[in-house]
Residue frames as qw, qx, qy, qz and C-alpha x, y, z in Angstrom:
[[0.539, -0.192, -0.472, 0.672, -0.01, -8.00, -7.36],
 [0.160, -0.892, -0.280, -0.317, -1.35, -5.16, -5.25],
 [0.350, 0.147, -0.417, 0.826, 0.56, -2.54, -3.35],
 [0.416, -0.714, -0.385, -0.412, -1.59, -1.51, -0.46],
 [0.113, 0.371, -0.576, 0.720, -0.89, 0.27, 2.77],
 [0.651, -0.194, 0.325, -0.658, -4.10, -1.19, 4.20],
 [0.147, -0.152, 0.976, 0.053, -4.17, -4.97, 4.74],
 [0.608, -0.053, -0.473, -0.635, -6.86, -6.95, 2.91],
 [0.218, -0.122, 0.858, -0.449, -8.86, -8.95, 5.44],
 [0.559, 0.287, 0.645, -0.435, -11.62, -11.50, 5.14],
 [0.324, 0.216, 0.790, 0.473, -13.58, -12.29, 2.02],
 [0.247, 0.677, 0.309, -0.620, -15.50, -9.04, 1.51],
 [0.645, 0.623, 0.398, 0.191, -16.58, -8.37, -2.08],
 [0.545, 0.142, 0.156, 0.812, -14.24, -6.32, -4.24],
 [0.006, -0.727, -0.273, -0.631, -16.60, -3.35, -4.39],
 [0.582, -0.799, -0.149, 0.007, -16.49, -3.09, -0.60],
 [0.741, -0.282, 0.086, 0.604, -12.71, -3.26, -0.65],
 [0.377, 0.391, 0.258, 0.799, -12.59, -0.49, -3.25],
 [0.244, -0.873, -0.366, -0.212, -14.79, 1.66, -1.01],
 [0.574, -0.706, -0.030, 0.413, -11.83, 2.59, 1.16],
 [0.608, 0.262, 0.235, 0.712, -9.91, 3.95, -1.84],
 [0.005, 0.855, 0.214, 0.473, -11.55, 7.35, -1.26],
 [0.593, -0.796, 0.027, 0.122, -9.82, 7.52, 2.13],
 [0.134, 0.864, -0.484, -0.035, -6.14, 8.52, 2.30],
 [0.800, -0.227, 0.546, 0.099, -4.70, 5.13, 1.35],
 [0.186, 0.572, -0.629, -0.492, -2.74, 3.73, -1.57],
 [0.812, 0.185, 0.548, -0.082, -3.96, 1.04, -3.97],
 [0.308, 0.677, -0.493, -0.451, -1.85, 0.27, -6.99],
 [0.955, 0.152, 0.250, -0.044, -1.84, -2.72, -9.32],
 [0.160, -0.602, 0.674, 0.397, 1.51, -3.96, -10.55],
 [0.816, 0.380, -0.137, -0.413, 0.63, -5.54, -13.90],
 [0.922, -0.117, 0.353, 0.107, 1.77, -9.08, -14.60],
 [0.739, 0.605, 0.038, 0.295, 3.67, -7.88, -17.69],
 [0.175, -0.904, 0.381, -0.085, 6.22, -6.21, -15.41],
 [0.908, 0.228, -0.337, 0.101, 7.73, -9.69, -15.38],
 [0.790, -0.110, -0.303, 0.522, 11.24, -9.96, -14.01],
 [0.193, 0.469, -0.134, 0.851, 11.48, -6.21, -13.49],
 [0.601, -0.673, -0.212, -0.375, 9.06, -6.58, -10.57],
 [0.143, 0.585, -0.630, 0.489, 11.26, -5.99, -7.48],
 [0.407, -0.194, 0.725, -0.521, 9.07, -8.01, -5.09],
 [0.474, -0.004, -0.766, -0.435, 7.37, -11.34, -5.63],
 [0.365, -0.338, -0.829, 0.256, 5.95, -12.02, -2.16],
 [0.299, -0.852, -0.315, -0.293, 3.40, -10.16, -0.04],
 [0.494, 0.114, -0.377, 0.775, 5.28, -7.68, 2.11],
 [0.342, -0.881, -0.308, -0.111, 4.26, -5.67, 5.15],
 [0.464, 0.250, -0.305, 0.793, 6.48, -2.86, 6.40],
 [0.421, -0.809, -0.410, -0.004, 5.67, -1.33, 9.75],
 [0.245, 0.513, -0.302, 0.765, 7.02, 1.87, 11.24],
 [0.523, -0.499, -0.626, 0.293, 6.91, 1.68, 15.02],
 [0.211, -0.955, -0.208, -0.012, 6.41, 4.63, 17.38],
 [0.522, -0.676, 0.260, 0.450, 10.16, 4.88, 17.93],
 [0.436, 0.766, -0.280, -0.381, 10.56, 5.16, 14.09],
 [0.280, -0.340, 0.875, 0.201, 12.22, 1.73, 13.82],
 [0.652, 0.282, -0.377, -0.595, 11.10, -0.48, 10.93],
 [0.562, -0.082, 0.816, -0.105, 9.87, -4.06, 10.81],
 [0.521, 0.302, -0.499, -0.623, 9.13, -6.10, 7.73],
 [0.621, 0.001, 0.752, -0.218, 7.18, -9.30, 7.29],
 [0.459, 0.362, -0.583, -0.564, 7.25, -11.28, 4.04],
 [0.701, -0.022, 0.629, -0.335, 5.21, -14.42, 3.59],
 [0.324, 0.281, -0.772, -0.470, 5.49, -17.33, 1.17],
 [0.814, -0.145, -0.369, -0.425, 3.45, -20.51, 0.90],
 [0.768, -0.014, -0.584, 0.264, 5.95, -22.31, 3.14],
 [0.539, -0.403, -0.422, 0.607, 6.87, -19.73, 5.78],
 [0.007, -0.972, -0.146, -0.182, 6.86, -16.15, 6.99],
 [0.663, 0.090, -0.202, 0.716, 9.96, -14.04, 7.58],
 [0.252, -0.950, -0.185, 0.015, 10.04, -11.24, 10.17],
 [0.621, 0.288, -0.140, 0.716, 12.97, -8.81, 9.92],
 [0.355, -0.883, -0.246, 0.186, 13.89, -6.27, 12.57],
 [0.552, -0.376, 0.213, 0.713, 17.39, -5.26, 11.50],
 [0.301, 0.822, 0.030, -0.482, 17.42, -2.06, 9.44],
 [0.074, -0.493, 0.721, 0.482, 20.13, -3.56, 7.21],
 [0.203, 0.196, 0.939, 0.198, 17.51, -6.11, 6.10],
 [0.219, 0.705, 0.605, -0.298, 14.40, -3.89, 6.15],
 [0.069, 0.714, -0.133, -0.684, 15.73, -0.84, 4.26],
 [0.027, -0.203, 0.775, 0.599, 16.45, -2.79, 1.01],
 [0.099, 0.456, 0.883, 0.058, 12.88, -4.19, 1.16],
 [0.086, 0.780, 0.340, -0.519, 11.51, -0.68, 1.66],
 [0.003, 0.530, -0.456, -0.715, 13.56, 0.48, -1.33],
 [0.064, 0.090, 0.912, 0.395, 12.17, -2.41, -3.42],
 [0.115, 0.646, 0.715, -0.242, 8.64, -1.48, -2.32],
 [0.089, 0.753, 0.027, -0.651, 9.17, 2.14, -3.43],
 [0.022, -0.302, 0.713, 0.632, 10.53, 0.92, -6.78],
 [0.089, 0.352, 0.919, 0.151, 7.46, -1.29, -7.24],
 [0.091, 0.742, 0.486, -0.452, 5.19, 1.61, -6.30],
 [0.038, 0.625, -0.270, -0.731, 6.88, 3.87, -8.87],
 [0.042, 0.177, -0.817, -0.547, 6.51, 1.30, -11.68],
 [0.170, 0.411, 0.886, -0.133, 2.95, 0.21, -10.88],
 [0.012, 0.618, 0.537, 0.574, -0.18, 1.74, -12.37],
 [0.114, -0.295, 0.249, -0.915, -1.48, 4.92, -10.79],
 [0.232, 0.182, 0.786, -0.543, -4.24, 4.59, -8.21],
 [0.560, 0.426, 0.086, -0.706, -6.88, 5.84, -10.67],
 [0.532, 0.387, -0.652, -0.377, -5.68, 3.44, -13.38],
 [0.077, 0.106, -0.965, 0.226, -5.58, 0.58, -10.87],
 [0.401, 0.287, 0.605, -0.625, -9.16, 1.18, -9.74],
 [0.593, 0.467, -0.206, -0.622, -10.28, 1.48, -13.39],
 [0.370, 0.315, -0.856, -0.175, -8.56, -1.82, -14.22],
 [0.098, 0.067, 0.914, -0.387, -10.19, -3.61, -11.28],
 [0.503, 0.391, 0.339, -0.693, -13.61, -2.20, -12.19],
 [0.554, 0.437, -0.495, -0.507, -13.18, -3.38, -15.82],
 [0.239, 0.188, -0.952, 0.029, -12.20, -6.85, -14.67],
 [0.290, 0.181, 0.742, -0.576, -15.20, -6.99, -12.33],
 [0.596, 0.462, 0.080, -0.651, -17.45, -6.24, -15.33],
 [0.837, 0.154, 0.515, 0.099, -15.80, -9.03, -17.32],
 [0.544, 0.833, -0.050, 0.088, -13.87, -6.75, -19.71],
 [0.821, -0.274, 0.064, 0.498, -10.16, -7.66, -19.68]]
């Protein structure tokens, strides 16, 4: 699972995707061994609009769920921050991805 504030689009090679890591963005890998302690299990997008209101969009294989009510979005934002705190650091995440690309688990 990846925490990313930049959406992944298209099928560009991994090395191209890692090229934007030098810019002010966040890339963190949440290792599989986090297991049940992982607060989120679906891809999640949280948007802050110009008026500072929040929207969230979570997507499963069957459907997508858009939330506009802060009573629904704030707990998801809290879960995202918990996931971000427990995930690998950005440097460790990039190192792990580079190792996997080279075939070294």
